[in-house]
N, C-alpha and C positions, 0 to 999 in steps of 0.2 A: 763174383766171389766164388771160389771153388770150395767144395765140401771135402775136407780131408782131415785126417787125424795123423799126427806124426807117428803114433804107435799102432796104426791100423793099416797095414799095407793093402789088404783086399779092398777096404773102403777107398783108399787112395786110387787104386786101379779103376774101380767102378765109377768114381765121382770126379776124377781129376779134371775132366773137361766139362763137367756139369756145373750148373748154377742152382742156387736154391729156388724152389718153386715159389710162386707168389703167395701160396698158402703158408709157407714156412718163414719166408724172409722177414715179414713184419714182426713175428714173434721172436725170431732170432735177434733182430735189431733191438727190440725192447728189452730182451733178457740181457744182452751184452751191455746196453746202456745202464741198466740197473746194477749190474756187477761193477761197471766202471764207477758209478756213483758211490757204491759201498766201499770200493777200494780207495777212492779218493778221500772219503770221509775218514776211513781208517788211517790213512797216511797222515792226514792233518792232525788227527787226535794223537797219533803216535809221536809226531814231531812236537806237539805241544807238551806232552808228558816228558819226552826226552830232554827238551830244552828248559824244563821247569827247574826251579831251585829246590825242590823237595828232596829229602834224603834218598839215596840209591835204593835202599830196601823197599821203600814205598813205591818208587818208580817201577821197580821190577814187578811188584805185585799188580800195579795198575796196568802195566804192559801185558802181563799174563792174562788179566781180565779182558783187556781190549782184544788180544789175539783170539781168545775163546769166543767172545761175542762175534768177532768178525767171521770166524769159521762157521758158526751157527747161522749167521745172517746170510752167508754166501751159499750154504748147502742147497737150499731149494732152487736157486738159480743155476747152480752147476748141474743138478739133476734135470732141470728143464732143458739145458743145453744138450745133455746126453740124449734125452728123449727126442729133441729136434733133430739131432744127428742121426739117430736110428730111423726117424721118419724120412729123412733125406736119402739115406742109404736104401731103404725099402722102395721109395719112389723111383730112385735111379735104377734099381734092379728090375723093377716092373716096367720101366719105359722100354718101348720097342727099339 
């Protein structure tokens, strides 16, 4: 698995042929799995609300609440991914 960010050309150049270190890979996998679980649960909840028979005004309020909770729930994992990416870049730059 290569380490790169679409928006980060220097990182891409440094890490394009690199792989995640054994110290980072398990944490990366765990973090991505947690995000996938959160996203899946959000999609299921969103579909349930969207397909329900409640009035549209109530649906929209519930959807806004779901979106806000989803963003709050994802935030620590997104920060963790950013930290892991920085660690990978630092390790790649330090490698001989």
